[in-house]
Backbone as JSON Lines, residues from 0, in Angstrom:
{"i":0,"aa":"M","n":[0.73,-1.16,0.06],"ca":[0.01,0.02,-0.12],"c":[0.91,1.28,0.0]}
{"i":1,"aa":"S","n":[0.41,2.26,-0.66],"ca":[1.2,3.41,-0.66],"c":[1.24,4.28,0.5]}
{"i":2,"aa":"P","n":[2.36,5.04,0.65],"ca":[2.2,6.0,2.02],"c":[1.24,6.91,1.92]}
{"i":3,"aa":"L","n":[1.0,7.62,2.95],"ca":[-0.03,8.77,3.12],"c":[0.49,10.0,2.6]}
{"i":4,"aa":"A","n":[-0.19,10.75,1.74],"ca":[0.05,12.12,1.44],"c":[-0.84,13.02,2.13]}
{"i":5,"aa":"F","n":[-0.31,13.96,3.05],"ca":[-1.3,14.83,3.74],"c":[-1.5,16.15,3.14]}
{"i":6,"aa":"R","n":[-2.76,16.52,3.38],"ca":[-3.11,17.9,2.81],"c":[-4.36,18.42,3.78]}
{"i":7,"aa":"P","n":[-4.56,19.66,3.87],"ca":[-5.85,20.17,4.67],"c":[-7.05,19.78,3.94]}
{"i":8,"aa":"A","n":[-8.12,19.54,4.54],"ca":[-9.39,19.2,3.95],"c":[-10.0,20.39,3.44]}
{"i":9,"aa":"T","n":[-10.83,20.18,2.52],"ca":[-11.74,21.25,1.95],"c":[-13.21,20.83,2.15]}
{"i":10,"aa":"S","n":[-14.11,21.67,1.75],"ca":[-15.52,21.36,1.99],"c":[-15.93,20.26,1.1]}
{"i":11,"aa":"A","n":[-15.31,20.12,0.06],"ca":[-15.62,19.04,-1.08],"c":[-15.31,17.65,-0.39]}
{"i":12,"aa":"D","n":[-14.43,17.62,0.73],"ca":[-14.07,16.38,1.51],"c":[-14.91,15.88,2.49]}
{"i":13,"aa":"V","n":[-15.97,16.72,2.68],"ca":[-16.77,16.24,3.88],"c":[-17.43,14.85,3.8]}
{"i":14,"aa":"P","n":[-18.1,14.53,2.58],"ca":[-18.6,13.18,2.63],"c":[-17.55,12.08,2.72]}
{"i":15,"aa":"A","n":[-16.36,12.11,2.12],"ca":[-15.39,11.07,2.45],"c":[-15.01,11.03,3.78]}
{"i":16,"aa":"L","n":[-14.71,12.32,4.39],"ca":[-14.37,12.22,5.7],"c":[-15.18,11.66,6.78]}
{"i":17,"aa":"R","n":[-16.57,11.9,6.53],"ca":[-17.67,11.5,7.37],"c":[-17.58,10.03,7.18]}
{"i":18,"aa":"A","n":[-17.63,9.4,6.09],"ca":[-17.64,8.02,5.83],"c":[-16.46,7.37,6.61]}
{"i":19,"aa":"L","n":[-15.33,8.14,6.45],"ca":[-14.05,7.26,7.01],"c":[-14.14,7.33,8.7]}
{"i":20,"aa":"I","n":[-14.68,8.51,9.22],"ca":[-14.76,8.57,10.73],"c":[-15.75,7.72,11.22]}
{"i":21,"aa":"E","n":[-17.01,7.54,10.66],"ca":[-17.96,6.58,11.0],"c":[-17.45,5.11,10.89]}
{"i":22,"aa":"S","n":[-16.92,4.87,9.79],"ca":[-16.31,3.44,9.69],"c":[-15.2,3.15,10.82]}
{"i":23,"aa":"A","n":[-14.48,4.13,11.14],"ca":[-13.39,3.69,12.09],"c":[-13.82,3.85,13.61]}
{"i":24,"aa":"Y","n":[-14.7,4.52,13.79],"ca":[-15.27,4.73,15.21],"c":[-16.58,3.9,15.59]}
{"i":25,"aa":"R","n":[-17.35,3.66,14.74],"ca":[-18.65,3.23,15.22],"c":[-19.27,1.92,14.38]}
{"i":26,"aa":"G","n":[-20.09,1.05,14.93],"ca":[-20.69,0.2,13.89],"c":[-19.71,-1.14,13.87]}
{"i":27,"aa":"E","n":[-20.32,-2.09,13.0],"ca":[-19.63,-3.15,12.69],"c":[-18.34,-3.11,12.07]}
{"i":28,"aa":"T","n":[-18.32,-2.15,10.96],"ca":[-16.96,-1.98,10.32],"c":[-15.96,-1.46,11.12]}
{"i":29,"aa":"A","n":[-16.11,-0.73,12.04],"ca":[-15.19,-0.25,12.99],"c":[-14.25,-1.44,13.87]}
{"i":30,"aa":"K","n":[-15.09,-2.41,14.02],"ca":[-14.52,-3.57,14.8],"c":[-13.35,-4.27,14.03]}
{"i":31,"aa":"A","n":[-13.01,-4.15,12.81],"ca":[-11.99,-4.56,12.12],"c":[-10.7,-3.89,12.5]}
{"i":32,"aa":"G","n":[-10.76,-2.69,13.01],"ca":[-9.62,-1.92,13.67],"c":[-9.66,-2.19,15.18]}
{"i":33,"aa":"W","n":[-8.51,-1.65,15.67],"ca":[-8.41,-1.73,17.15],"c":[-8.63,-0.38,17.91]}
{"i":34,"aa":"T","n":[-9.03,0.72,17.26],"ca":[-9.08,1.97,17.9],"c":[-10.53,2.47,18.03]}
{"i":35,"aa":"H","n":[-11.53,1.55,17.76],"ca":[-12.85,1.95,17.63],"c":[-13.61,2.08,19.09]}
{"i":36,"aa":"E","n":[-14.64,2.68,19.03],"ca":[-15.62,3.03,20.22],"c":[-16.83,2.11,20.14]}
{"i":37,"aa":"A","n":[-16.9,1.08,19.12],"ca":[-18.19,0.45,18.9],"c":[-18.76,-0.33,19.84]}
{"i":38,"aa":"D","n":[-17.84,-0.78,20.83],"ca":[-18.28,-1.53,21.93],"c":[-18.73,-0.56,23.1]}
{"i":39,"aa":"L","n":[-18.52,0.73,23.17],"ca":[-18.9,1.64,24.14],"c":[-20.1,2.56,23.71]}
{"i":40,"aa":"L","n":[-20.2,2.91,22.41],"ca":[-21.26,3.88,21.82],"c":[-21.62,3.41,20.62]}
{"i":41,"aa":"G","n":[-22.9,3.8,20.29],"ca":[-23.39,3.46,19.01],"c":[-23.8,5.1,18.42]}
{"i":42,"aa":"G","n":[-24.71,5.04,17.3],"ca":[-24.98,6.29,16.71],"c":[-23.93,6.96,16.01]}
{"i":43,"aa":"E","n":[-24.06,8.16,15.56],"ca":[-23.19,8.88,14.76],"c":[-21.96,9.32,15.68]}
{"i":44,"aa":"R","n":[-20.83,9.36,15.14],"ca":[-19.62,9.95,15.73],"c":[-19.42,11.51,15.39]}
{"i":45,"aa":"T","n":[-19.79,11.88,14.11],"ca":[-19.9,13.29,13.78],"c":[-20.92,13.45,12.71]}
{"i":46,"aa":"S","n":[-21.08,14.64,12.21],"ca":[-21.93,15.05,11.19],"c":[-21.41,15.77,10.1]}
{"i":47,"aa":"D","n":[-22.05,16.05,9.09],"ca":[-21.72,16.87,7.85],"c":[-21.45,18.27,8.42]}
{"i":48,"aa":"A","n":[-22.37,18.63,9.11],"ca":[-22.31,20.19,9.58],"c":[-21.09,20.41,10.6]}
{"i":49,"aa":"E","n":[-20.91,19.51,11.43],"ca":[-19.67,19.52,12.24],"c":[-18.43,19.66,11.47]}
{"i":50,"aa":"L","n":[-18.16,18.8,10.59],"ca":[-17.04,18.73,9.7],"c":[-16.89,19.87,8.79]}
{"i":51,"aa":"A","n":[-17.83,20.39,8.43],"ca":[-17.89,21.67,7.59],"c":[-17.51,23.02,8.37]}
{"i":52,"aa":"A","n":[-18.03,22.89,9.64],"ca":[-17.63,24.01,10.56],"c":[-16.16,23.85,10.96]}
{"i":53,"aa":"I","n":[-15.65,22.67,11.12],"ca":[-14.12,22.6,11.51],"c":[-13.3,23.18,10.31]}
{"i":54,"aa":"I","n":[-13.72,22.56,9.03],"ca":[-13.11,23.13,7.73],"c":[-13.01,24.59,7.49]}
{"i":55,"aa":"A","n":[-14.15,25.18,7.99],"ca":[-14.37,26.49,7.76],"c":[-13.69,27.56,8.78]}
{"i":56,"aa":"D","n":[-13.28,26.96,10.02],"ca":[-12.88,27.68,11.12],"c":[-11.24,27.91,10.84]}
{"i":57,"aa":"P","n":[-10.88,29.25,10.79],"ca":[-9.55,29.38,10.79],"c":[-8.5,29.03,11.9]}
{"i":58,"aa":"A","n":[-9.19,28.7,13.1],"ca":[-8.55,28.29,14.29],"c":[-8.33,26.87,14.18]}
{"i":59,"aa":"E","n":[-8.75,26.11,13.26],"ca":[-8.86,24.56,13.08],"c":[-8.31,24.32,11.82]}
{"i":60,"aa":"V","n":[-7.68,23.09,11.75],"ca":[-7.49,22.32,10.42],"c":[-7.79,20.89,10.55]}
{"i":61,"aa":"M","n":[-8.4,20.29,9.51],"ca":[-8.55,18.81,9.53],"c":[-7.66,18.39,8.27]}
{"i":62,"aa":"L","n":[-6.65,17.76,8.76],"ca":[-5.54,17.07,7.88],"c":[-6.14,15.8,7.24]}
{"i":63,"aa":"I","n":[-6.04,15.42,5.86],"ca":[-6.36,14.34,5.35],"c":[-5.15,13.51,4.86]}
{"i":64,"aa":"G","n":[-5.17,12.15,5.17],"ca":[-4.17,11.42,4.62],"c":[-4.84,10.59,3.49]}
{"i":65,"aa":"E","n":[-4.31,10.74,2.32],"ca":[-4.79,10.09,1.19],"c":[-3.59,9.07,0.68]}
{"i":66,"aa":"A","n":[-4.14,7.88,0.32],"ca":[-3.33,6.62,-0.38],"c":[-4.12,5.89,-1.24]}
{"i":67,"aa":"D","n":[-3.44,5.57,-2.23],"ca":[-4.09,4.74,-3.33],"c":[-5.49,5.35,-3.75]}
{"i":68,"aa":"G","n":[-5.49,6.59,-3.9],"ca":[-6.45,7.4,-4.48],"c":[-7.92,7.44,-3.43]}
{"i":69,"aa":"R","n":[-7.58,7.24,-2.17],"ca":[-8.76,7.32,-1.24],"c":[-8.3,8.09,-0.05]}
{"i":70,"aa":"T","n":[-9.26,8.54,0.65],"ca":[-9.01,9.17,1.92],"c":[-8.94,8.05,3.08]}
{"i":71,"aa":"A","n":[-7.74,7.81,3.58],"ca":[-7.34,6.7,4.51],"c":[-7.25,7.11,5.9]}
{"i":72,"aa":"A","n":[-7.21,8.37,6.16],"ca":[-6.71,8.82,7.49],"c":[-7.07,10.42,7.65]}
{"i":73,"aa":"C","n":[-7.37,10.9,8.88],"ca":[-7.65,12.31,9.08],"c":[-7.23,12.46,10.6]}
{"i":74,"aa":"V","n":[-7.16,13.76,10.76],"ca":[-6.76,14.29,12.2],"c":[-7.19,15.81,12.27]}
{"i":75,"aa":"R","n":[-7.88,16.02,13.38],"ca":[-8.43,17.47,13.52],"c":[-7.39,18.2,14.64]}
{"i":76,"aa":"I","n":[-6.84,19.39,14.09],"ca":[-6.03,20.09,14.95],"c":[-6.71,21.58,15.3]}
{"i":77,"aa":"M","n":[-6.84,21.95,16.58],"ca":[-7.53,23.11,16.94],"c":[-6.75,24.02,17.9]}
{"i":78,"aa":"R","n":[-6.55,25.15,17.58],"ca":[-5.89,26.27,18.35],"c":[-6.82,26.46,19.52]}
{"i":79,"aa":"Q","n":[-6.08,26.55,20.74],"ca":[-6.77,26.8,22.05],"c":[-6.41,28.16,22.61]}
{"i":80,"aa":"A","n":[-7.16,28.63,23.28],"ca":[-7.0,30.04,23.68],"c":[-5.55,30.45,24.43]}
{"i":81,"aa":"D","n":[-5.01,29.32,25.06],"ca":[-3.68,29.5,25.72],"c":[-2.56,29.22,24.86]}
{"i":82,"aa":"G","n":[-2.63,28.98,23.47],"ca":[-1.78,28.91,22.56],"c":[-1.45,27.61,22.26]}
{"i":83,"aa":"S","n":[-1.81,26.57,23.12],"ca":[-1.68,25.24,22.69],"c":[-2.67,24.72,21.57]}
{"i":84,"aa":"T","n":[-2.48,23.57,21.38],"ca":[-3.54,22.91,20.21],"c":[-4.08,21.69,20.78]}
{"i":85,"aa":"Y","n":[-5.31,21.44,20.48],"ca":[-5.93,20.33,20.75],"c":[-6.04,19.29,19.56]}
{"i":86,"aa":"L","n":[-5.85,17.95,19.64],"ca":[-5.79,17.02,18.67],"c":[-7.02,16.27,18.98]}
{"i":87,"aa":"G","n":[-7.87,16.0,17.83],"ca":[-8.93,15.02,17.88],"c":[-9.26,14.38,16.79]}
{"i":88,"aa":"M","n":[-10.11,13.39,16.58],"ca":[-10.65,12.67,15.64],"c":[-9.48,12.04,14.76]}
{"i":89,"aa":"L","n":[-8.42,11.54,15.52],"ca":[-7.26,10.85,14.77],"c":[-7.85,9.63,14.26]}
{"i":90,"aa":"T","n":[-7.88,9.44,12.91],"ca":[-8.68,8.27,12.32],"c":[-7.93,7.69,11.31]}
{"i":91,"aa":"V","n":[-7.81,6.36,11.4],"ca":[-7.12,5.69,10.32],"c":[-8.26,4.54,9.87]}
{"i":92,"aa":"S","n":[-8.41,4.38,8.53],"ca":[-9.38,3.49,8.03],"c":[-8.99,2.01,8.9]}
{"i":93,"aa":"P","n":[-10.05,1.34,9.29],"ca":[-9.89,0.2,9.83],"c":[-9.05,-0.92,9.19]}
{"i":94,"aa":"D","n":[-9.09,-0.83,7.86],"ca":[-8.39,-1.82,7.02],"c":[-6.84,-1.44,6.72]}
{"i":95,"aa":"R","n":[-6.56,-0.18,7.33],"ca":[-5.25,0.34,7.27],"c":[-4.45,0.32,8.6]}
{"i":96,"aa":"Q","n":[-5.16,-0.09,9.68],"ca":[-4.64,0.11,10.92],"c":[-3.62,-0.86,11.27]}
{"i":97,"aa":"A","n":[-2.66,-0.54,12.3],"ca":[-1.61,-1.24,12.74],"c":[-0.58,-1.52,11.87]}
{"i":98,"aa":"G","n":[-0.32,-0.57,10.88],"ca":[0.71,-0.5,9.96],"c":[1.53,0.83,9.98]}
{"i":99,"aa":"G","n":[1.35,1.41,10.88],"ca":[2.17,2.65,11.1],"c":[1.68,3.92,10.49]}
{"i":100,"aa":"L","n":[0.41,3.99,10.06],"ca":[-0.1,5.1,9.53],"c":[-0.57,6.15,10.73]}
{"i":101,"aa":"G","n":[-0.97,5.52,11.87],"ca":[-1.43,6.33,12.82],"c":[-0.32,7.26,13.58]}
{"i":102,"aa":"R","n":[0.98,6.55,13.43],"ca":[2.05,7.33,13.89],"c":[2.36,8.31,12.91]}
{"i":103,"aa":"A","n":[2.39,8.0,11.52],"ca":[2.66,9.05,10.56],"c":[1.71,10.16,10.68]}
{"i":104,"aa":"L","n":[0.42,9.91,10.98],"ca":[-0.71,10.83,11.04],"c":[-0.55,11.74,12.14]}
{"i":105,"aa":"L","n":[-0.14,11.09,13.31],"ca":[0.15,11.98,14.62],"c":[1.23,12.83,14.43]}
{"i":106,"aa":"A","n":[2.5,12.35,13.83],"ca":[3.46,13.25,13.42],"c":[3.2,14.44,12.63]}
{"i":107,"aa":"A","n":[2.27,14.16,11.57],"ca":[1.81,15.0,10.51],"c":[0.97,16.24,11.38]}
{"i":108,"aa":"G","n":[0.13,15.74,12.24],"ca":[-0.67,16.66,13.02],"c":[0.09,17.57,13.89]}
{"i":109,"aa":"E","n":[1.1,16.92,14.58],"ca":[1.94,17.58,15.44],"c":[2.82,18.83,14.74]}
{"i":110,"aa":"A","n":[3.4,18.38,13.55],"ca":[4.13,19.24,12.82],"c":[3.14,20.49,12.22]}
{"i":111,"aa":"E","n":[1.98,20.07,11.99],"ca":[0.99,21.12,11.36],"c":[0.58,22.04,12.46]}
{"i":112,"aa":"A","n":[0.54,21.72,13.66],"ca":[0.19,22.45,14.95],"c":[1.38,23.48,14.97]}
{"i":113,"aa":"V","n":[2.63,22.98,14.77],"ca":[3.75,23.99,15.04],"c":[3.71,24.9,13.82]}
{"i":114,"aa":"R","n":[3.67,24.43,12.68],"ca":[3.7,25.22,11.49],"c":[2.65,26.3,11.37]}
{"i":115,"aa":"R","n":[1.38,25.87,11.64],"ca":[0.21,26.74,11.44],"c":[-0.13,27.56,12.54]}
{"i":116,"aa":"F","n":[0.25,27.12,13.74],"ca":[-0.15,27.94,14.89],"c":[0.91,28.18,15.87]}
{"i":117,"aa":"A","n":[2.05,27.8,15.59],"ca":[3.11,27.94,16.5],"c":[2.88,27.52,17.84]}
{"i":118,"aa":"S","n":[2.44,26.23,17.95],"ca":[1.92,25.69,19.25],"c":[3.11,25.02,19.93]}
{"i":119,"aa":"P","n":[3.21,25.3,21.21],"ca":[4.17,24.82,22.03],"c":[3.84,23.48,22.68]}
{"i":120,"aa":"R","n":[2.53,23.01,22.66],"ca":[2.06,21.93,23.27],"c":[0.81,21.44,22.62]}
{"i":121,"aa":"M","n":[0.68,20.09,22.55],"ca":[-0.55,19.36,22.06],"c":[-1.16,18.77,23.14]}
{"i":122,"aa":"E","n":[-2.55,18.93,23.17],"ca":[-3.49,18.38,24.1],"c":[-4.47,17.45,23.51]}
{"i":123,"aa":"M","n":[-4.92,16.41,24.12],"ca":[-5.98,15.63,23.81],"c":[-6.78,14.9,24.88]}
{"i":124,"aa":"T","n":[-7.95,14.36,24.57],"ca":[-8.76,13.72,25.45],"c":[-9.08,12.21,24.86]}
{"i":125,"aa":"V","n":[-9.12,11.21,25.75],"ca":[-9.27,9.87,25.51],"c":[-10.24,9.3,26.6]}
{"i":126,"aa":"I","n":[-11.2,8.62,25.92],"ca":[-12.17,7.79,26.96],"c":[-11.32,7.06,27.88]}
{"i":127,"aa":"S","n":[-11.55,7.3,29.34],"ca":[-10.73,6.72,30.23],"c":[-10.49,5.34,30.39]}
{"i":128,"aa":"T","n":[-11.64,4.41,29.77],"ca":[-11.69,3.15,29.75],"c":[-10.65,2.51,28.57]}
{"i":129,"aa":"R","n":[-10.31,3.34,27.66],"ca":[-9.39,2.84,26.52],"c":[-7.93,2.87,26.89]}
{"i":130,"aa":"S","n":[-7.53,1.88,27.86],"ca":[-6.21,1.87,28.3],"c":[-5.19,1.7,27.13]}
{"i":131,"aa":"E","n":[-5.43,0.63,26.35],"ca":[-4.67,0.39,25.14],"c":[-4.35,1.55,24.27]}
{"i":132,"aa":"L","n":[-5.36,2.25,24.06],"ca":[-5.12,3.62,23.18],"c":[-4.33,4.63,24.25]}
{"i":133,"aa":"I","n":[-4.59,4.73,25.27],"ca":[-3.9,5.65,26.08],"c":[-2.4,5.35,26.21]}
{"i":134,"aa":"A","n":[-2.15,4.04,26.19],"ca":[-0.72,3.54,26.15],"c":[-0.12,3.82,25.01]}
{"i":135,"aa":"W","n":[-0.8,3.75,23.78],"ca":[-0.28,3.92,22.52],"c":[0.24,5.39,22.36]}
{"i":136,"aa":"Y","n":[-0.57,6.33,22.98],"ca":[-0.15,7.84,22.92],"c":[1.0,7.99,23.85]}
{"i":137,"aa":"E","n":[1.01,7.38,25.0],"ca":[2.11,7.53,26.04],"c":[3.37,6.99,25.35]}
{"i":138,"aa":"R","n":[3.51,5.98,24.57],"ca":[4.62,5.64,23.89],"c":[4.96,6.55,22.8]}
{"i":139,"aa":"R","n":[4.3,7.53,22.39],"ca":[4.47,8.55,21.49],"c":[4.87,9.79,22.11]}
{"i":140,"aa":"G","n":[5.09,9.82,23.51],"ca":[5.42,11.12,24.09],"c":[4.43,11.76,24.93]}
{"i":141,"aa":"Y","n":[3.17,11.33,24.89],"ca":[2.08,12.13,25.57],"c":[2.07,11.54,27.11]}
{"i":142,"aa":"A","n":[1.67,12.45,27.95],"ca":[1.57,12.0,29.3],"c":[0.18,12.42,29.75]}
{"i":143,"aa":"L","n":[-0.38,11.56,30.79],"ca":[-1.51,11.87,31.46],"c":[-1.28,12.93,32.31]}
{"i":144,"aa":"T","n":[-2.37,14.01,32.25],"ca":[-2.09,15.16,33.14],"c":[-2.62,15.09,34.48]}
{"i":145,"aa":"G","n":[-3.54,14.09,34.66],"ca":[-4.25,14.01,35.97],"c":[-5.72,14.5,35.85]}
{"i":146,"aa":"E","n":[-5.99,15.39,34.89],"ca":[-7.23,16.03,34.85],"c":[-8.18,15.07,33.96]}
{"i":147,"aa":"R","n":[-9.44,14.89,34.42],"ca":[-10.43,14.26,33.91],"c":[-11.57,15.24,33.47]}
{"i":148,"aa":"R","n":[-12.22,15.0,32.37],"ca":[-13.26,15.78,31.89],"c":[-14.52,14.92,31.65]}
{"i":149,"aa":"P","n":[-15.8,15.47,31.72],"ca":[-16.88,14.69,31.58],"c":[-17.08,14.4,30.29]}
{"i":150,"aa":"F","n":[-17.74,13.34,29.94],"ca":[-18.24,12.93,28.64],"c":[-19.49,13.78,28.31]}
{"i":151,"aa":"P","n":[-19.36,14.44,27.05],"ca":[-20.64,15.37,26.78],"c":[-22.01,14.49,26.61]}
{"i":152,"aa":"A","n":[-22.95,14.99,27.39],"ca":[-24.31,14.52,27.35],"c":[-24.66,14.5,25.81]}
{"i":153,"aa":"G","n":[-25.29,13.32,25.45],"ca":[-25.99,13.22,24.06],"c":[-24.8,13.09,22.87]}
{"i":154,"aa":"A","n":[-23.64,12.79,23.3],"ca":[-22.54,12.53,22.49],"c":[-22.33,11.2,21.85]}
{"i":155,"aa":"G","n":[-23.2,10.33,22.22],"ca":[-23.32,8.91,21.71],"c":[-24.43,8.34,22.01]}
{"i":156,"aa":"D","n":[-24.96,7.39,21.38],"ca":[-26.17,6.45,21.49],"c":[-25.73,5.21,22.05]}
{"i":157,"aa":"F","n":[-26.24,4.79,23.2],"ca":[-25.8,3.53,23.71],"c":[-26.44,2.3,23.13]}
{"i":158,"aa":"G","n":[-27.72,2.67,22.39],"ca":[-28.55,1.5,21.76],"c":[-28.69,0.33,22.61]}
{"i":159,"aa":"D","n":[-28.11,-0.89,22.22],"ca":[-28.28,-2.02,22.86],"c":[-27.14,-2.22,23.69]}
{"i":160,"aa":"L","n":[-26.29,-1.25,23.72],"ca":[-24.98,-1.43,24.64],"c":[-25.26,-1.04,26.16]}
{"i":161,"aa":"P","n":[-24.6,-1.57,27.06],"ca":[-24.76,-1.19,28.45],"c":[-24.32,0.3,28.55]}
{"i":162,"aa":"V","n":[-25.34,1.03,29.36],"ca":[-25.03,2.23,29.55],"c":[-23.77,2.6,30.56]}
{"i":163,"aa":"L","n":[-22.79,3.18,30.2],"ca":[-21.53,3.28,31.02],"c":[-21.42,4.75,31.35]}
{"i":164,"aa":"D","n":[-20.72,4.86,32.48],"ca":[-20.56,6.32,32.89],"c":[-19.05,6.53,32.55]}
{"i":165,"aa":"L","n":[-19.09,7.31,31.25],"ca":[-17.98,7.62,30.61],"c":[-17.33,8.97,30.81]}
{"i":166,"aa":"E","n":[-15.97,9.1,30.93],"ca":[-15.36,10.24,31.07],"c":[-14.02,10.34,30.34]}
{"i":167,"aa":"F","n":[-13.41,11.58,30.11],"ca":[-12.13,11.46,29.46],"c":[-11.05,11.9,30.36]}
{"i":168,"aa":"V","n":[-9.98,11.43,29.93],"ca":[-8.57,11.79,30.66],"c":[-7.88,12.63,29.6]}
{"i":169,"aa":"V","n":[-7.13,13.55,30.21],"ca":[-6.35,14.58,29.4],"c":[-4.97,14.07,29.19]}
{"i":170,"aa":"L","n":[-4.51,14.24,27.98],"ca":[-2.92,13.87,27.87],"c":[-2.4,15.01,26.97]}
{"i":171,"aa":"S","n":[-1.11,15.24,27.41],"ca":[-0.46,16.48,26.95],"c":[0.96,16.03,26.36]}
{"i":172,"aa":"K","n":[1.49,16.84,25.41],"ca":[2.84,16.66,25.02],"c":[3.46,18.02,24.46]}
{"i":173,"aa":"P","n":[4.63,18.34,25.06],"ca":[5.27,19.48,24.38],"c":[5.72,19.35,23.03]}
{"i":174,"aa":"L","n":[5.59,20.36,22.12],"ca":[5.93,20.11,20.63],"c":[7.24,20.93,20.43]}
């Protein structure tokens, strides 16, 4: 498979981005990868309107990783009031996971945060029960800050899944 080529998303990318994010986070297709939330949450992970707003906001950028003529990965970088950046929606297509693309995408997001926003620090949140994912970020230089944040009400549909008391842990890394 080809390596990823990164570029900022445009409004024309919204349908492909949404399909990628939904396939990697929710539903049966997500279970082909290891980073999914399909056993924790159902329903939609994002919307066309949310993605369009991210793309239109000058304080944010959604990077797309393309390979073999398709959108295979994406990551959201958002400037915060304190000058740091927030990383979210780090997504690799389930059929491309565990092959180093996540590391490449994370590095591209960090570089973009420094280049575009002169950010000294990256921050992210991860669902606290996702110990394997937290460990993956720790191996890439992120550290738990000790801060916890509530899971937003209405951010997921539990459907037939057990209702869990979800919260986020905050990880941070100097850039």
